TORKEDREN-833903 format. One record per residue (C-alpha): residue number from 1; residue in three letters; x negated, y negated, z. Coordinates in nm, 4 decimals. Example, Ala and Ser with C-alpha at 12.3 -4.5 7.8 and 13.67 -1.06 7.14 Angstrom:
2
- 1 ala -1.2300 0.4500 0.7800;
- 2 ser -1.3670 0.1060 0.7140;
***
This chain:
294
- 1 unk -9.2079 -7.1817 12.8152;
- 2 unk -9.0980 -7.2800 12.4617;
- 3 unk -9.3526 -7.4664 12.2515;
- 4 unk -9.3447 -7.8510 12.1588;
- 5 unk -9.3910 -7.9187 11.7727;
- 6 unk -9.5127 -8.2225 11.5893;
- 7 unk -9.4056 -8.3252 11.2695;
- 8 unk -9.7068 -8.3791 11.0649;
- 9 unk -9.9500 -8.1202 10.9070;
- 10 unk -10.0853 -7.9563 10.6138;
- 11 unk -10.1228 -7.5796 10.4928;
- 12 unk -10.2161 -7.4163 10.1727;
- 13 unk -10.1787 -7.0439 10.0502;
- 14 unk -10.2227 -6.8323 9.7539;
- 15 unk -10.0829 -6.4976 9.6386;
- 16 unk -10.2342 -6.3090 9.3564;
- 17 unk -10.0940 -6.0349 9.1378;
- 18 unk -10.1143 -5.8872 8.7823;
- 19 unk -9.9693 -6.1824 8.6169;
- 20 unk -10.2087 -6.4522 8.7766;
- 21 unk -10.2273 -6.6463 9.0873;
- 22 unk -9.9530 -6.8523 9.2517;
- 23 unk -10.0626 -7.1356 9.5035;
- 24 unk -9.8540 -7.3418 9.7483;
- 25 unk -9.9386 -7.6646 9.9274;
- 26 unk -9.6865 -7.7561 10.2265;
- 27 unk -9.7325 -8.0763 10.3929;
- 28 unk -9.5500 -8.2969 10.6378;
- 29 unk -9.4917 -8.6204 10.7939;
- 30 unk -9.2613 -8.7871 11.0522;
- 31 unk -8.8887 -8.8027 10.9734;
- 32 unk -8.5488 -8.8959 11.1399;
- 33 unk -8.4046 -8.5899 10.9897;
- 34 unk -8.5098 -8.2913 10.7716;
- 35 unk -8.5951 -8.4227 10.4194;
- 36 unk -8.7352 -8.1535 10.1613;
- 37 unk -8.8917 -8.1793 9.8327;
- 38 unk -8.9844 -7.8933 9.6286;
- 39 unk -9.2190 -7.9204 9.2941;
- 40 unk -9.2209 -7.6232 9.0736;
- 41 unk -9.3558 -7.5256 8.7392;
- 42 unk -9.1151 -7.5594 8.4525;
- 43 unk -8.8861 -7.2654 8.4015;
- 44 unk -8.8757 -7.1749 8.7775;
- 45 unk -8.6567 -7.4417 8.9062;
- 46 unk -8.4172 -7.1982 9.0535;
- 47 unk -8.6737 -7.1020 9.3142;
- 48 unk -8.5999 -7.4337 9.4746;
- 49 unk -8.2785 -7.3359 9.6734;
- 50 unk -8.4602 -7.0204 9.8276;
- 51 unk -8.7864 -7.2393 9.9058;
- 52 unk -8.5679 -7.4963 10.0980;
- 53 unk -8.3555 -7.2439 10.2734;
- 54 unk -8.6769 -7.0765 10.4028;
- 55 unk -8.8150 -7.4313 10.5196;
- 56 unk -8.4871 -7.4990 10.7044;
- 57 unk -8.5136 -7.1766 10.8948;
- 58 unk -8.8486 -7.3063 11.0181;
- 59 unk -8.8217 -7.6767 11.0824;
- 60 unk -8.5517 -7.9234 11.2121;
- 61 unk -8.7063 -8.2672 11.1477;
- 62 unk -8.9625 -8.4098 10.9350;
- 63 unk -9.0418 -8.5364 10.5446;
- 64 unk -9.1494 -8.2230 10.3890;
- 65 unk -9.3051 -8.1532 10.0327;
- 66 unk -9.3758 -7.8163 9.8994;
- 67 unk -9.5778 -7.8093 9.5711;
- 68 unk -9.6231 -7.4683 9.3809;
- 69 unk -9.8501 -7.4086 9.1168;
- 70 unk -9.9107 -7.0884 8.8907;
- 71 unk -10.2455 -6.9865 8.6840;
- 72 unk -10.1851 -6.7108 8.4498;
- 73 unk -10.4304 -6.4168 8.4170;
- 74 unk -10.5639 -6.3325 8.0825;
- 75 unk -10.3302 -6.1074 7.9245;
- 76 unk -10.5020 -5.8015 7.7945;
- 77 unk -10.3907 -5.5405 7.5356;
- 78 unk -10.4532 -5.5387 7.1484;
- 79 unk -10.2307 -5.7319 6.9048;
- 80 unk -9.9585 -5.5199 6.7429;
- 81 unk -9.7650 -5.6067 6.4200;
- 82 unk -9.3932 -5.5858 6.4430;
- 83 unk -9.3568 -5.4404 6.0881;
- 84 unk -8.9688 -5.4152 6.1045;
- 85 unk -8.9630 -5.7949 6.1771;
- 86 unk -9.2148 -5.8878 5.9159;
- 87 unk -9.0216 -5.6871 5.6462;
- 88 unk -8.7200 -5.8688 5.7434;
- 89 unk -8.8832 -6.2119 5.7196;
- 90 unk -9.0373 -6.1207 5.3644;
- 91 unk -8.6928 -6.0028 5.2318;
- 92 unk -8.5332 -6.3267 5.3436;
- 93 unk -8.7879 -6.5275 5.1599;
- 94 unk -8.7906 -6.3072 4.8355;
- 95 unk -8.4785 -6.4888 4.6963;
- 96 unk -8.6529 -6.8419 4.7374;
- 97 unk -8.9915 -6.7101 4.5774;
- 98 unk -8.7902 -6.5564 4.2711;
- 99 unk -8.5894 -6.8855 4.2239;
- 100 unk -8.9276 -7.0803 4.2074;
- 101 unk -8.8419 -7.2722 4.5402;
- 102 unk -9.1192 -7.1162 4.7277;
- 103 unk -9.4766 -6.9644 4.6950;
- 104 unk -9.5633 -6.6158 4.7502;
- 105 unk -9.6149 -6.5856 5.1206;
- 106 unk -9.9776 -6.5321 5.2417;
- 107 unk -10.0823 -6.2870 5.5056;
- 108 unk -10.2132 -6.5416 5.7368;
- 109 unk -9.9010 -6.7398 5.7109;
- 110 unk -9.6677 -6.4230 5.7621;
- 111 unk -9.8765 -6.3249 6.0843;
- 112 unk -9.8526 -6.6892 6.2282;
- 113 unk -9.4639 -6.6675 6.2095;
- 114 unk -9.3309 -6.6118 6.5727;
- 115 unk -9.2498 -6.2576 6.6679;
- 116 unk -9.4846 -6.0977 6.4188;
- 117 unk -9.7859 -6.0399 6.6285;
- 118 unk -9.7072 -5.9121 6.9858;
- 119 unk -9.8805 -5.7473 7.2945;
- 120 unk -9.7701 -5.4708 7.4964;
- 121 unk -9.6762 -5.7143 7.7794;
- 122 unk -9.4459 -5.9200 7.5514;
- 123 unk -9.1787 -5.6292 7.5784;
- 124 unk -9.1734 -5.6853 7.9780;
- 125 unk -9.1223 -6.0579 7.9920;
- 126 unk -8.8331 -6.0277 8.2375;
- 127 unk -8.9985 -5.8038 8.4765;
- 128 unk -9.3115 -6.0377 8.4518;
- 129 unk -9.1012 -6.3346 8.5287;
- 130 unk -8.9429 -6.1746 8.8298;
- 131 unk -9.3349 -6.0664 8.9337;
- 132 unk -9.4273 -6.4299 8.9217;
- 133 unk -9.1437 -6.5734 9.1063;
- 134 unk -9.2122 -6.3248 9.3908;
- 135 unk -9.5861 -6.4356 9.4022;
- 136 unk -9.4604 -6.7949 9.4083;
- 137 unk -9.2092 -6.7180 9.6833;
- 138 unk -9.4858 -6.5387 9.8778;
- 139 unk -9.7195 -6.8337 9.8504;
- 140 unk -9.4619 -7.0669 9.9650;
- 141 unk -9.3697 -6.8604 10.2617;
- 142 unk -9.7221 -6.8257 10.3725;
- 143 unk -9.7696 -7.1928 10.3287;
- 144 unk -9.4544 -7.2837 10.5277;
- 145 unk -9.5794 -7.0665 10.8165;
- 146 unk -9.9242 -7.2229 10.8105;
- 147 unk -9.7629 -7.5689 10.8192;
- 148 unk -9.5536 -7.4543 11.1217;
- 149 unk -9.8447 -7.3424 11.2997;
- 150 unk -10.0278 -7.6925 11.2222;
- 151 unk -9.7323 -7.8740 11.3657;
- 152 unk -9.7265 -7.6481 11.6750;
- 153 unk -10.0898 -7.7032 11.7359;
- 154 unk -10.0187 -8.0666 11.7309;
- 155 unk -9.7149 -8.0388 11.9396;
- 156 unk -9.9356 -7.8631 12.2139;
- 157 unk -10.1855 -8.1791 12.2052;
- 158 unk -9.8950 -8.4147 12.2372;
- 159 unk -9.7369 -8.2002 12.5318;
- 160 unk -10.0438 -8.2498 12.7212;
- 161 unk -10.0450 -8.6422 12.6671;
- 162 unk -9.6777 -8.6679 12.7405;
- 163 unk -9.7037 -8.5010 13.0591;
- 164 unk -9.9847 -8.7200 13.1598;
- 165 unk -9.7788 -9.0535 13.0631;
- 166 unk -9.4809 -8.8955 13.2627;
- 167 unk -9.7170 -8.8387 13.5658;
- 168 unk -9.8316 -9.1846 13.5357;
- 169 unk -9.4779 -9.3181 13.5306;
- 170 unk -9.3858 -9.1222 13.8298;
- 171 unk -9.6947 -9.2368 14.0253;
- 172 unk -9.5985 -9.6191 13.9534;
- 173 unk -9.2358 -9.5248 14.0567;
- 174 unk -9.3368 -9.3871 14.3871;
- 175 unk -9.5694 -9.6800 14.4479;
- 176 unk -9.2861 -9.9316 14.3681;
- 177 unk -9.0629 -9.7142 14.6135;
- 178 unk -9.3011 -9.7743 14.8687;
- 179 unk -9.3490 -10.1195 14.8228;
- 180 unk -8.9694 -10.1773 14.7832;
- 181 unk -8.9157 -10.0366 15.1230;
- 182 unk -9.1036 -10.3317 15.2665;
- 183 unk -8.9275 -10.5940 15.0582;
- 184 unk -8.6317 -10.7061 15.3028;
- 185 unk -8.8715 -10.7804 15.5885;
- 186 unk -9.1041 -10.9726 15.3488;
- 187 unk -8.8139 -11.1646 15.2068;
- 188 unk -8.7213 -11.2732 15.5477;
- 189 unk -9.0683 -11.3729 15.6396;
- 190 unk -9.0976 -11.5846 15.3134;
- 191 unk -8.7626 -11.7490 15.3922;
- 192 unk -8.8607 -11.8242 15.7607;
- 193 unk -9.1868 -11.9683 15.6437;
- 194 unk -9.0445 -12.1825 15.3808;
- 195 unk -8.7801 -12.3401 15.5998;
- 196 unk -9.0232 -12.3701 15.8771;
- 197 unk -9.2370 -12.5810 15.6305;
- 198 unk -8.9071 -12.7862 15.5277;
- 199 unk -8.7224 -12.7909 15.8655;
- 200 unk -8.9856 -12.8096 16.1395;
- 201 unk -8.6940 -12.8377 16.3931;
- 202 unk -8.6186 -12.4841 16.3152;
- 203 unk -8.3351 -12.2871 16.1413;
- 204 unk -8.0485 -12.1110 16.3008;
- 205 unk -8.1198 -11.7310 16.3309;
- 206 unk -7.7815 -11.6275 16.1708;
- 207 unk -7.8461 -11.8573 15.8868;
- 208 unk -8.1812 -11.7069 15.8369;
- 209 unk -8.0472 -11.3510 15.8518;
- 210 unk -7.7771 -11.4385 15.5816;
- 211 unk -8.0073 -11.5797 15.3462;
- 212 unk -8.2373 -11.2870 15.3577;
- 213 unk -7.9877 -11.0438 15.3293;
- 214 unk -7.8612 -11.2265 15.0037;
- 215 unk -8.1760 -11.2095 14.8411;
- 216 unk -8.2609 -10.8598 14.9522;
- 217 unk -7.9458 -10.7332 14.8083;
- 218 unk -8.0424 -10.9080 14.4583;
- 219 unk -8.3731 -10.7764 14.4928;
- 220 unk -8.2654 -10.4115 14.5790;
- 221 unk -8.4248 -10.1785 14.3244;
- 222 unk -8.3291 -9.8526 14.4715;
- 223 unk -8.0732 -9.7481 14.1996;
- 224 unk -8.3429 -9.8104 13.9381;
- 225 unk -8.6039 -9.5989 14.1219;
- 226 unk -8.3357 -9.3247 14.1629;
- 227 unk -8.2639 -9.3224 13.7912;
- 228 unk -8.6349 -9.3355 13.7077;
- 229 unk -8.6768 -8.9990 13.9197;
- 230 unk -8.3827 -8.8530 13.7370;
- 231 unk -8.5295 -8.9320 13.3957;
- 232 unk -8.8863 -8.8111 13.5063;
- 233 unk -8.7121 -8.4851 13.5705;
- 234 unk -8.4997 -8.4670 13.2392;
- 235 unk -8.8176 -8.5424 13.0443;
- 236 unk -9.0221 -8.2675 13.2139;
- 237 unk -8.7469 -8.0183 13.1347;
- 238 unk -8.7243 -8.1146 12.7898;
- 239 unk -9.0993 -8.0543 12.7320;
- 240 unk -9.0642 -7.7277 12.8952;
- 241 unk -8.7768 -7.6202 12.6766;
- 242 unk -8.9890 -7.7139 12.3483;
- 243 unk -8.8790 -7.8515 12.0221;
- 244 unk -8.6488 -7.9793 11.8922;
- 245 unk -8.6725 -8.2274 12.1456;
- 246 unk -8.7931 -8.5570 11.9747;
- 247 unk -8.4590 -8.7364 11.9634;
- 248 unk -8.3841 -8.6784 12.3352;
- 249 unk -8.7287 -8.7661 12.4442;
- 250 unk -8.6907 -9.0998 12.2458;
- 251 unk -8.3595 -9.1686 12.4071;
- 252 unk -8.5156 -9.1319 12.7396;
- 253 unk -8.8211 -9.3585 12.6817;
- 254 unk -8.5721 -9.6193 12.6011;
- 255 unk -8.4132 -9.5402 12.9482;
- 256 unk -8.7586 -9.5572 13.1121;
- 257 unk -8.7989 -9.8986 12.9515;
- 258 unk -8.4680 -10.0367 13.0573;
- 259 unk -8.5403 -9.9407 13.4318;
- 260 unk -8.8933 -10.0913 13.4179;
- 261 unk -8.7543 -10.4041 13.2693;
- 262 unk -8.4868 -10.4372 13.5448;
- 263 unk -8.7699 -10.3468 13.7964;
- 264 unk -8.9770 -10.6518 13.6730;
- 265 unk -8.6535 -10.8952 13.6664;
- 266 unk -8.5405 -10.8033 14.0319;
- 267 unk -8.9015 -10.8353 14.1688;
- 268 unk -8.9638 -11.1035 14.4200;
- 269 unk -9.3269 -11.0646 14.4625;
- 270 unk -9.6474 -11.0390 14.2417;
- 271 unk -9.7181 -10.6693 14.3313;
- 272 unk -9.4021 -10.5185 14.2407;
- 273 unk -9.4123 -10.7148 13.9164;
- 274 unk -9.7416 -10.5795 13.8300;
- 275 unk -9.6176 -10.2003 13.9154;
- 276 unk -9.3243 -10.2753 13.6744;
- 277 unk -9.5501 -10.4177 13.3829;
- 278 unk -9.7765 -10.1185 13.4319;
- 279 unk -9.4833 -9.8992 13.3978;
- 280 unk -9.3691 -10.0670 13.0814;
- 281 unk -9.7173 -10.0044 12.9330;
- 282 unk -9.7309 -9.6284 13.0003;
- 283 unk -9.3614 -9.6106 12.8808;
- 284 unk -9.4782 -9.7723 12.5527;
- 285 unk -9.7470 -9.5077 12.5304;
- 286 unk -9.5151 -9.2341 12.5864;
- 287 unk -9.2691 -9.3736 12.3271;
- 288 unk -9.5383 -9.4039 12.0620;
- 289 unk -9.6178 -9.0104 12.1039;
- 290 unk -9.2604 -8.9257 12.0949;
- 291 unk -9.2043 -9.0651 11.7536;
- 292 unk -9.4041 -8.7477 11.6204;
- 293 unk -9.2071 -8.4915 11.8167;
- 294 unk -8.9910 -8.2688 11.6350;
***
């Protein structure tokens, strides 16, 4: 049996390495389709396509957001002076100094120039960037897996509720069928009683049978009851098949409601009407839960 999945959930994950720690938060709420939003630190936007692809591999519906952050580790290693770069800068400024257009450079000023002071890690920026990206993807993947688990746990709870609602609808359908079976005779008795009240001299038996038959045809709900049975079977098969099933279950709930409305409109007595109204209430409860099924 496949598993039903909901559309709301939250998960958080971290991945740590030498460059620092990447963290990812993934959350989702109801959505008609699959709406994905990814937030990444500046300079890592190219990961968005990969993260969205991984989300699409796990989810079909829902409004999802994935937020990625990265905290750098302290970069160790003694500072080093790039003497070649320093000499090139000094030579470039010599002409300005000799022409009186600039003061002689100070040591602290030279050391503050970009690229003069370096650390051993500075020569491996490309490799470090790749490692950070790998950590971000690892954290994102774990967060998406956690979100998928949370949505499945919600789906498991919803499956129990939906099965209970379907069971209630089936119970009311069976009660309506048992009651509808007695309707033709009840209609005939009501017509006979009414005409006896209005026409004490009596009513022609053929006329009574004709009127009773006409009302019974208009009040016949066997087609609605048969369709309800088919919808109940379909709903249970969808639940057993698992997600994605939300759209089909929503359509079925509309069909359930249509049959319950017809049952009420065709009803010729209070008890059958009450059964139809109770069925409408059960269908409304079912449809409310279905809105969150993937």
